[in-house]
N, C-alpha and C positions, 0 to 999 in steps of 0.2 A: 504494500500500500504506500502510495506517495505521501509526502508531507501535505500536499494540497488536499488529498482525499481525507486525511485525518482532520484537517482544519475545517473542512466542509462536511464533517460526518453527519450532523443532524439533517442538513439539507439533502444530502445524498440518500439518507434513510427515508426521508419523506418521498423522494422520487421513486425509490424502490417500493414503498408502501402503495403509492398510487398505481404503479404498474401491476403489482400483485393483486390489488383489489379489482382492477379491471379484468384481469385474467380469471378471477373467481366470481365475476358477475355482480360486483358491488358498484354503487354510485359514489364516487369520491367527492363530488360537489353537488350543491343544490341547484335545481333548475330555476329558470326565470319565473316559471309558474309558482314554484315554492316561495321564492323571494317576494313576489307580488302578493301572495296570500299572507305572508308573514307581516308585510307592511300594514295590512288592514287589521290584523290581530293586535298589533302594537297600540292601536287606538282605543282598545278596551280599557276602561278604568278599573282600579282595584275594587271600588264600591260596587260595581256591577257583578262582581264575582262572589258577593256575600251569600252565605248559606244560612238557613234558619237557625241551626244549632251553632252556637258561638262558644268555642273552646279556647279562645285566644288567651284567656287568663291563666291557663295551665302553664307550668314551667317547661315548655317544650324546648328540646335542644337537638341539634344534629351532631352526629359523630361520624367523621369520614376521613379520607386521606387529606394530607396537608394541602394538596393542590386541587382537591375536588370542588367543582362549582355546580355540578348537576345534582342537587340535593333531593333525593327521592323520599327520604323518610325522616321523621322526627319521633322521639320517644320521650315518655315521662312516666313516672310511677306515682301511685297514690296508696298510702298505707291505710288499710281498712281496719275496723274493730276486730279484735282477735289477732290471728297470726297471718291472715291473708293479705295479699298485695294486688292491686289492680294495675296492670301495665297497659298503657295506651300507645299504639303505634299509628302514626299519621302517614298516609301514603299520598303523594302528590296527585291531585286530580287532573291528570294530563288530558283526559278525554274532554274536559271542560272547554279546552281551546283547540285541541286537535281532533277535528271531526272526521268520522269514518268516510272514506273515499275522497277526502280532500287531497289536494296536491301534496301537502305535507304528509298526510297519512299514506299516500301511495309511495312516497320516497321511503318512509319507515317500513312499509310492507316489503319493499324490494330488499332493503338491507337487513331488516329485522333486529339489528343490534348496533350499538356504538362499538367502534373498533379502535382499540387502544394499541398503538404501535410506538416503537422507539423514536420514530421520526415525527409523528403527529397523531393526535386523536381525531378521528372522523366520527362526529356525533350522529346518532340516528335522527335526531331532531335538530333544526337550526339552533344555534347557540342562544339566540335571543329568546327562545322558548326554554330549552333544556337547562340553561344556566341563569335564566332570568324569570320570565313570566310563568313558567310551570315548575320552577324550582322552589323548594321551600326555604327561601333565602332569609338571612338574618334580618329581623325587625320588619318583615313584610307580611301582610295578611294574605293568606292563600286558602283556596278550597282544597279539601283533602277527604280521603276515605279513611275512617277511623276503624281500627280493629282493636277491640277491648278484650283483655283476657284477665281473669281472676285466678291467681296462682296461690296454691296452698303452701304452707310451710315446708311440706315434703316435696314440692316441685310439681304437683299435679295441677292441671288446668281444670278448675271447678266450674267455670262458666265463661261465656264469651258473647260478644255482640259486634255488629258491623253497621255503620251508618255514616252519612256525610256530615261534615262540619267545617267551620272556618277555624284556622289555626294561625299561630304566629311563632316564629322561631326566636327564642330569647337568648340563644347562645350557639354560635357556630364553633364546634370543637373539632380537634384533630386526634386521631387514634393514638399516635405516639405520645403526645403530651398527656392525654387522659390516662393512658396505661402507666406512664411513669408516675403520675400522681397516685393512682390506685395502689401502685407498688411501693409508695412512700419515697420515691426518688425525686419528686417535684412538688413543692408546697402549693403551687397555684397553677392548675392546668388552664392555659389560655386565659380567658376572661371570666371563668366560672365564678370564682369567689368575689371578684371585683364587681361583677354585675349584680349578683344576688347570692349571698352565702347559702341560702336554702337549696340552690341548684347543686351545690356540692353534696349536701345530704341526700338529695334525690338521686344523684349518680351512684352514691354508695348503695342505695336501696336497689337500683337497677342492676348493679354488679352482683349483688347478693342473689337476686331472683334469677339472673341469667345463669349463674353457676349452678343453681338448683335445677333449672330446666335442662342444662347440659348433663348433669349427673343422672337425671332421670332418663334422658335419651340414651346414655351409655348403658344403663341397666337393661334397656330394651335391645341393645345391640348396635347402636350408632357407632360408626367408625371414626376414630380420632386420627385423621390423616394430615400430615404436615409435609409440605413440599417446599423446594427452594425456588421461590418466584423472584427472579433477579431482574432489576431494571437498570438501564444504562445511566451512568452519571456523566453529565457533560460539563465542560468548562467552556462556556460560550457555545460554539458549534462543534467542539472537539470532544470525542468520547474518551473518557479517562478510566472508567472502571465499571464493573457490574456490582450493584448492591442488592443484597438479598432482603426482601420484605418478609419479616417474621411475624407470626401471629402474636397477639397479646390480649390482655383482658378486655381492653376497650373494643377490639374487633370482635371478641367473643360476645360482648353485650349485644351488638347489632346482629351478629350471625344467629345467636340463639333466639332473639326476639323475632327476626325475620322468618326463621324456620317455623316457629310457633304460629306466626301470623299467616304464613302460606298454608299451613296445615288447617288452621281455623277457616280460612277462606274456602279451601277445597271441601271441607266438611259442611260448610254452610250451603254451598251450591249443590252438594249431594243431597242435603236434607230438603232442598227445594225441587228435587227431581229435574235438574237442569243439565243438559249436555255441556261439558266444559273441557278445557285443556288440562291435562295432568302432566307433571314433570316426573319422569320415572328413571330409575336405573335398574335394569333387569338382573335377575340372579345370574352371577358370572358364569360364562361358558367354560372358562379355563380354571375352574375351581381346583382341578387336579394339580395344576402347576402352582397355584397358591399354596396348596397342601405341601407340595415338595419344598417350596422356599421356606415355609414356616418350619418344616421338619429340620432343615439345615440350621435353624436357629433354636434347636432343642425344644420344640413345642409341637404338640400333636393336635391337628384339626380333624374333625369328623369327615367322613368320605363325602357326605352331602353338604351343600352350601349352608353355612350357619354364621350369620352376621355377629351373633353374640360371642361365639367362640373366637372369631377373628378379632373382634373388638377387644376381648380379654388379652389376646396375644399382643396386640398393638400397644396397649397400656403397659404391659410387662416389658416389651422391647424398647419402648421410649425411655423407660427408667434404666434399662440395662445398657443400652448403647445409643445415647442421645445424638452423638456425632453422626452416625450412619442412618439414624432413623428417617430423615427426609428422603434419602435415596431408596430405602426399603419401601416407604410410602409411595414413591413414584412408580416403583415396580408393581405394587399392589393396584394402584389406580389404573395402570395400563391393562392389567389383567381383569379388572372389574368391568371394563368397557365404558363407553360413553353414555351420558344421559341423553334422553330423547323426549319429545312431546308426543302424546297420544290423546285421543278423545275418549272420555269416559261417558257412557250413556246411562240414563236412569236405570237403576236395577243392576248395573254391572259393577265390577270391581277391577280397577286397573292393577297392574303388577306391583305398584308401589315403588318406593325408593330404597333399594338394598343398603346403600351407604348410610342413609339417615335413619334406617329402621322405622320408616313411616309408611303407612299404607295409603293415606290420602294426602297428596302433596301437589301443589301447583306453583307457578311463578306469578306473583301479583304485586310485589313490593318495589319494583324498579321500572315503572312505566316510562320514565324519561330516556331510558337507555336499552330497554328490551321490549320488542313488539309483543311477545306472548303475554307480558304483564299488562300491556295496554288492551289486548284482546280480553283478558280476564276481567280487567276493570270495567270494560263496556258491558260484559255479561253481568257482572255484579251489580252495576248501576241499573240495568234493565230490570233486575229482580227487585232491587230496593225501591225503584220508582214505578214498578208494575207496568212497564212498557214492553213493547215487542222485542223479542230476542234479536240482537244485532247481527247474528250469524246463523246461517242454516247449518244443518249437520254436514252437508257437502262442503260448505265453506270451512268449517272447523277441521274436517278431515284433511283437506288440502293445506290449510294453514299449519296444522301440526307437522305434516311432512315437510313443508317449505321451511318452517322455522328450525326444524331439526337439521336440515341440510345446510341452511345458511349459518347456523351456529358452528357446524363443522367447518364450513368454508372460512368463517371469521377466525376460528382457531388456527387454520392453516396460514392465513395472512399474518396474524400476530406472531405465530411461531417463526415464519420465514423471515419477517423483518427483525425479530429478536436474534435469529441466527446471523443475519447480515450484520447486526450490531456486534455480536460476539465474534464474527469473522474479522471485523475491523480491529477489535481489541487483540485478537490472537495473531493477526497477520505478521507481527514481528517475532513470533515464537515458533516458527517452523522448525521441526526436528526436536522440539522440546518433548520430554516425557511426562506423563501424568498418571496418577491412580484413577481408575474408572470403574463404573458398574454398568452392566448391560441393562438397558431399559426397554429394548424391543428386539424381537427376533421373528422373522417371517419371510414370506415370499418376496417382499419389497425391500429386504435388507436387514442388517443388524445394526442396532443403535446403542451407543454408550454415552454416559454422562461422566465428565471429569469433575473432580471435587472442587478444584480451585484454579481458575474461576468456575462457577457452576454452569457449565456449558455442555450441551448435547450435540453429538455429531455422528456421522456414519462410520462404522468399522469397515474400512475399505478392503482390508486383507487380514487373514488370520482369524476369521469368524467361524471356522468349522468347529462344531461342538459347543459353541457359545450360546447360552439361552438366557432369558430374562432372569436377573438376579445374580448372575455370575460376576465376580470381581476380577479385574485384570489390570495390567499396566499397558498403556498405549502411547504411541508417538504421533504427534501432529505432523501430517505429511502435506496437507494442501488446504487452502481456503479460497473461496470465491465469494467476494462480498456481494456482488449483484444478485447471484443466485442463492445466497445464504448457505452455501455448502461448506461444511467443516469435515474433513476426512482424517481419520486416524488409521493406524495399523497396529496390530497386536505386537507387543514386545515379547520376544521369546525368552 
């Protein structure tokens, strides 16, 4: 890689992202029709969006990444008499402004998701919507769909409700700062205590409830999977490093509440005998290989798929070998298979989500950046408002297939651009040797991940007899930045 390539790294990655998006059938830019439609939406005043139920007085707060601007959710806790706690989740009412079959909706239908690449983020909705008018922004009044859940002291959900309301974000918080505060490493997370000291107390309650929900899910067999999600660090336009985003207690608050909210939404639609989208992860086809890998770590799994047994192993292994745990999780994830969207009809039961150990699950909490969530929101609102179903059964079936395919395509784009970024970083280290683990083996090739930096590439030679989970030493032999190729060979 030339010095010029390095200095223009981010710009080059954006060019690569645009090319790969086009190859996978995505729209990288918004059409004139979308922009014209957007200009009319901008004229809507906040007052015209007011909904009858006013919950603006609650101590709502958002917790997201440091640089996130598309705020889909707010949360707040209310301590009830006895030992129960009510958790409120507010989800941005995107459908309020993005109407079905509008030009903006057609763009969202085509892409189905925001695409986050090392070079640029390509939002599903125009930024003046996703980061402004439909985002639950700090000190702004916004319409939202509220999912209430009453959680017992043991972590059981005792009751729930869903309804529209107007909300106001009183604190825009970041995961890392809140997590450091919860862990006692930071006395003041962002502006929480400065704005309202009671917000700090509320966050502690939310953390307590989230941990109970998480513990309850693990008892049912939910898998605790941890992977190395690395993002490029730039100095201006020049890539300098790959930084791993690690899980923390603040992320777990949002994750646990969103899982519960999605479960409640799915069960609500089921109770109304309404066809709807479900998010599923099927029983793994390569369970036998998972059994083999687990056996190599001195643990025995049953012959038939059992999420509870696998969950118990993961908890044990995380404590035993935390350094290698993310790599083990990556192998397990590959063998579990991808998630997908399916339609559940009244009276039927979908396969459920193997990894979460949940039978009824949908995607409903991120309508600014995922089209399935917007679809579910429209179905939900039709039930709440007793209006006609917005989608026919044929529509939903086609949408489930389309959204599954486009999610797979989006993952390809993000992975390829991430590999281009990694290739940039590794281009000066040809012939260097690394410790690695096999993350994929099949007809399309054998793949390994090196540990430092955490980068995945193809095992170009020496792959005979190598299977998922095997550890080996490899040498970097070739990179191609534009194609995102990183090639290794096995060191004998």
